[in-house]
N, C-alpha and C positions, 0 to 999 in steps of 0.2 A: 704385532697387528698391520704395520702402520710400514712393515718391510713385506710384507707379504703381495698387497694390492700389485707393485711396481715386479712379481716376482711373476704371479699368477696373470699381467697384462704380458710381462715377455713370453711365458711359455706359450700362452694363446699365439700369441703370434708369431712362433716358430712352428706351432703346431700347422697353423693357417698355412703354410709353405712343406711342411714337409707331417706327412701326418704321422709318418714313422717312428716318429722323433720319442721314446723309451721314456726316457730324461723327461722329460717336458709333463706329459701326461703322468709319469710317480708322480712329481712334485705338486697336480693336478690333485688329483686323487687324495694324499697323505695331508694336504694342506685342507680340502674341503670334510677333509673327517672332521677338524675340530673346527672346523672357521665359520660363523655367520655369513660373515662378509665374503670370504671365499664361496661358497657355497649359494650368496644372491648373485655375485658374478656372474657367476657360471650356470645358473636361472636365465639368462639374461638368453633370448633370441638366439642371437648370435651364436653367438657360446653353445647353445646347446648343440647347432649344425655343424659348428663342427668337432663336437663329439657324436657325433652320429657316422657323421662321416668320417673318422677316426673307425669309429667301431664296422662302416663297411668295405674300408681303405683293406681292415687287418683281416678281415674274416679270408679263411681258407690258406690262412699263410703260415709259416711252419712254424712261430714263435706267437701265441697268446698272449705275452704279456703287456705287452702295450693294450690289443682288445679290452682285457681285463682293469685295466687299469680306466680307460677309457668310461666304461660300462658302470663303473666303482662314482664316477667323475658325475655321469649321468642320474643313480640313484640318489649319490647323497644330496645334488641337487634339489629330485623333485622328492626328499620324504618331507613331511608335511607342507609344500609349498606346492597351496595351487595355484600360483601363477605360472611356477615353472613348468606346471602342467598341463596349465591352458597355450605356453608356447609348442608345447612340443608336439601337441593333438595335430600342428598343421603339417608336420615335419613328418609325421607319419611310421608307422612301426614296423616298416619292412623290414628293419635289421634287426632287430628282436625277434621275427621269423624268421628270418637266416639265422640268427646265434642261437636259435633251438636247434635248428636243423640236424639230423643226425649225423654230419660231417664234423662239426664242433665237439670237445671236448666235455664227457659231462659236466669238469668242474665249472667253465665256461657255460656249458648251457644251467646249471643251479644258481648261477650269477643273475646271468638273465634271466629268471624266476623273480629273482627279489629287489632288479632293480624295475619288473614290471611293477609288481607287490604297491614298490615305494611311488609308486606311476600312480595305478590306481586306487588304491586302499582311502573309499570312503571318499572318490571321488570319482562322480559317474558319469563327464564329461568321455573322460578316459575310458572307462569302462565299454562305453559304447564304438568308441571310435575303435576301441581292441574288436569287439565283435566284427565292424564291417569291413573289418581288414582282414578278419577269418583268424585270429589273435589264437585262440582258442584251439585251432585246429590241429594248431604246432603243438602246443605243451601236451597234448595228447598224447601224441609217441613222444614224449620224456615222461608221462607220468606211466606211461607202458616200459620201462626199462627199470632193469634188475636193481639199477644204481636207486631209484623212486621207492621202486617200490621194498627193499629191505631195508632204507630207516627212514618212515615219515616224517621223524616230526624232523631228521634235519634235512634231507633232502627234495624230498612232497610236498612240505606243507604249506609251500608259497603254492607251489602251483594249483596246487587241490582249490587252495582259495580262488586266486584270480579264473579260476576255469570255470565257478558258482561262481563268483559276479559278471563274469564276462556272459556267456552261457542266460544265466538270469537274463539278459536284454532281450532276449529270441523277440519274447511275446510284444515286446512295443515297440520294436524297430521292425521284423520281420513275422508276423506272422503265422506266415504259410512259407516255406523257403521256396524259392525258383527255381535253383535245383540241388540234386541231394551233395550231401558230403560224398567226398573221396571213398571211395572202398573200405582203404585202408581204412578209414577214420569213425565211417561206422560198423567196423567189427570188432576193433581197439573198445569203442565205449560198450557192447557189450562185455569182455573181456578185461575190462578196469575193475568192476566192483567185488569181482569174483579174484583179482589180483590182491587190493585190498581189504581183501572178509579173516585175514587174520592178522595182519600185519596195522591195521587203522584204528582207532580211537571212532565211540561214533559219531561225533562230530564231523570228521571227514571220509569218512564211511558213508554218514548220510547227502555234504557235497555231491562227491563222486556220481552217488546213483542217481541226484535229483537231477547233477549233470544228463545225468545218460536218460534221462525222463525228457528235459525240454525237449529231447530231438526225437525221443519216439513219440513222444506228443503229436507230432507233424504227420497229417496224409500223407509227403512224399516219403519221407520217411518208411513208415507204415507200409507204403506197398515192395517193399521190397527188401523188409524182413521176417518174411516168413518162415526163410530155414532159420531164422534166431530164435522162437519158439524155445524150443528147447533147451538152451542160456538161458533164458526172458524166467523158464520155470527153475533154473538151477537158481539164478539169481534172486526171486521167491523164495526157493527154501531156505537162501542162504540169511535173507534180511530176517524170514521169518523168524525164523533158528538165535540169531543174534535179539531179537527182542524179546524171545521168551528164557533169554539166558539175563537178561540185564534184570541186574540188582539191583539200580536205578530209575524211578519211575520216568525222569525228564529224561532217558534214557527211551522208555517206548516210547513217547509222544514223538520223538522224531523219527524212530522205524516202524511204530503203526499205518500215522500213514501214508509213507511209504512202499510200501504192500497192499496196500489200495491202491493205491497210482501206480503198479504195476500189474497189476488186474487188471484194470482200464484198459491195462495199453494194451497187456495179453490177448483181453478182448476184442479190442478192435485188429489190432495185426491179422487175429483168426476169424475178423469177416470180412478182410478182402478174398475175394474171388480166389487169386494165385494162391491163399494159404489152404485152403480146400481142396483145389488141383494135387496140392506137393502134398497136401494127409492120404491122399487116398494112393497114392504111389512110393509111401512109407511106412516103417512102423510109429509111427504117430500114434496112429488110433488106439495101437497095443498098448504104450507107454503112459497114453492119459488114463485108460483104463484103469492098468495097473496101479497110476496115482492117486482114482479117485478110491477101487478097491483098498486100498491102503491105507488113505486118509479119513475115512468111510467109516471108519470102525468108533464108536465108541465103546465104557467101558459097562458092566451088570448096572450100575445105579444110575447111567445118563446123565453121568456129570459131567461132560465133556464130549465133543468131535474133537478126534488127536489131534486135528491140522488142520484145522476149521480155511486159514489160510490158505491149503496147497489143496482144500477141496474147493473152498470156491473159484481158484483161477484156474483149476486142471474142469471142473465143471461149464465154466467162462470158455475157455475153451472148444471142447468141445460139442458145447452145445452150437457153438459157431461152426465147426463143422461140420455139425448133421443140418443146419441149416439154410446151408448154400450146398448142400447134398441130396442124392434123389433118394426118397424115405427108405427105399426095399433092399437099401446098399448095405445097409445098416441093422436089420432086423437080426441080423447073429447078435449082436451085442442082450439084445434080450432070448434069444433061445438057446442060444449058446453059452454064453460070459452069463446070462445071470443076471447084468449093470441094475437094470431095475429091481431087485430084488435089495443088490442093496440100498441105493439109494433111498424106497419104502420104507428100511429099516432103520436107516443115518437118520430120518425125518421124525417120525415116530419118537427117538431115544434122544433127538437134540435139546439142549436143556431150552428154556425160553426165554429172551433178553436182546434188545437189539444189537447186541454182538453181535448174533446169530443169522438173523436174519440174513445176511448178504449170502450162508452158507445154504439157507433155505430155498431161498429167489432161485441163483443157480443152480441146486438138485432140483427143484421143480422144471427150471427151464428144461435140461437134461433128459426129465422125463416125459415132457410134451415132444420135444423131439422123438425119443424113439416109440412111441404113439403113432407116431405119421405111417409107419411103414404098411400097416395092412389090419383087417380084422381080426385076421387070428393071432397075430401081436396082442394084440388090445385088451383081446378074451385071458391071451396069457399074461400081461402083466395085470390085468381083472384080479386075477385067481389066486395072485401073492397072498401070502398070508398078510402081511403089513401095508396092506397098500388101502383098504378101507381106516384102517387109524393114522398114517400116513394125512390120506385127503383129511381132514376130520382134524387132524394137529392142524393140517394150512388152512380149511378153512375156517377154524374157530381160530387162528392166531390174531393176536391187540393188536398189530395193524395189519392197514385195507393194504398193501402192496400183498403183503402173501396171501391173506384173504383171496387177493382179486387170482394171484399163480396157482389157487386150490381149485377156484370156480374154471379159470381155463383147463386146470389140470383136468377135470370131473369132463368137461366139454369136448376136450380132446382122446378122451380113454372112453366116452359116451358116442362117442359117430361110431352113427352105422353099425354098433353093438349092443343087440338085445340085450345078452346081458349084465352088460356093467350099466345097462341103463337101469336096466330091475333094479340089482345089487348096489347100486349106487341112488338110486332116486330118492330118495326119502332124503338124502345127504344133500343133493342139488338143491331139493325145492328150502332145504333150512341155508342153505348158501345163502340164494342169489335171492330171502327174501330180506335176512343179514344184511348185506350187498344195499337193498333197495330201502333198506328203514335209515341205513349211514348217509345213500343221498338223496333223500327225501322224494325216492318214488311212490306211487301208487302201485305198482303191479310187479312182479316179481315171473320170469317164466323157465321154469330148470330147462337144463339144454339138455340135447338131446342128440 
């Protein structure tokens, strides 16, 4: 031990004069693996500064040995050492961003993620500084490589944890982005969950998806994500399928809230004016209608909706498209596609319970928007076999929000439509009386 310190000092002295001294960095890397005193010496600010300079000087050179040894020294110095972590923060993380770049070989990029892991593990200030310097933007392309995807446990796991930790500080450091992430990063964010759907365990998949959601919740990102809605629907489908197949209840506890978050992001993006414009000029409406028809199926016993998650997500998106569009543009969804009939039927047969409330709410929302088209369309909707039973189901539901959805749908169907007013008048009076009693009001007025 006593001989180590002079050797370390000698090596640091050599490196201060010549950043390409492979022998000196190799000695420091080997000694720091087993010697706490060497790690302590390398954790000092001046030593860390020299090591970072070695990394920066050797990036882009033909040999990576000196670079890798310097990275190992930094990683060893910062492992479970808050003093070293505090010392490295003022030096910044540009060296790590450059080392993660595409021109660096995969082994060095992986080593860089392990070094960053040692720095950031359970150390919030380091994570926050990495966020400020956008280190997570450098992690995302690495996670998109075949090298990382093909062996998650060995090659991707440290980077996934880092992405989760660092991006998790967005809300406190930058509630609203001042500028959009680079286009490449936005695109990869949408692709990563699909890349890891088959290879990652639930914990790693959940971390990737939550990191994506951190940015999709930002209004600036949502403005540019209209074209990504089909991909988000696919992510929702993948995540829901993983939840449905999960044998461990703890896995479902991770995946189900993520499905809900994806649905909310889908709804927010679909509410953007740009999205409605895009939807009108694409096959997206047809895709959404097909999704709803597929997932609104309920077996003959009324046991369950085939896929409540996909049904809710598709209805949320379509509902926002209809809300932002001219009512007459989508009369065909009732007259030609009988979408209202599909939804009325699903509402009558879905089982009760809080878990199905989002699906009921979303289906009712689409029906309300469909009814805006014209009086003939409202008459058409009112004539369906399941219209009255579905309205009764909504208006008599135990949850007040669903009851209110039923009243809103009654109002929408009865607007300027004498046939529907007559057909649903008794239910309207019953529903309004029920609402007034629950709200403590003295008088109720039937919708017309």
